[in-house]
C-alpha angles and dihedrals in degrees: 000000000000125000138152132195115245095208114030091192094056115099090199090056090053093049092049091047091052091048089052091053095043096095088066089062093054095071095058088042089056090049094049093047092046093052095041100044102024086211114165091212092057092046089048092051090050091050090048091051090055091048089051089053090050090051090051091053092051092049093049093049090047101045097033097196114169126234119251118268125231097005121156124192121212110281092353127079111206117211118223113279132201125231134051122307107210117120105015107242095207092049090049090046093054092041091057092044094050095044097047094044094046091050091050094049091047101044106030116008121081122190120220107274120244094205090250115095093201093054092046092052092043091052092051091049092050091050093051092044092049093051094049095042092051092047094049094047091051092045092055093045093076138102097255141101117262087252092057093045096049094046092046093051092045093050090049092050092050092046091049094049094045092046091049094048094048099041104030116015101042094046089051096046097037106032093168093055123097088261093055093046091050091052092049089050089054090054100039102049120105094248093055090045091052091048089046093233111179141182105221095174090059088069108023130036091226095043092256097296095129093046091050090049092050091050091049092046093050092051092044092051091048093052092043091053090047091051091048092051092051090049090055 
């Protein structure tokens, strides 16, 4: 990826440039979350993202459609780039990311309720809207024709939905199917046990986040009380 900001003094140019570069930050984010949480869903999403990138490479080498020449996006001048342009890899990347994450938040994840149905629904809507808006802005901040961008984003969305259904939704809804058995095998083998891989959403609607916080809070309160007693 190669991009330069037309007007270095423009805050909008800086924001758009950072949005353009944001997909690069997702890979280390995947790695950190995978190591920290050991969640199978996060590892699976990361693996699916890499498979989507491999699919994009195959499609580009097969179709061999060139990138546009002399195109300038609003506020950002894109320098000429090598390689084929169809489908847009960054659009496909963000399409997969948005589709998989939205499916997971809709089908399996549950946020902590506020006690107000309207606020709960509003929060979910804002999360979905934020994911899609970010993905679309990044997708259209690339050195590609609209045709290459739209197809890239569409392929990514389809890949994300299919990957989520096959590897997450079907195993959860049909645990005795081949999909459910394969997921259990991924969790029950000695290597996964040694690595402490887990599936938090199989047990808790929020993946165990609230339970972990309560355990931390209880231990923190206990140590705080102990420290206070020693101070007295």
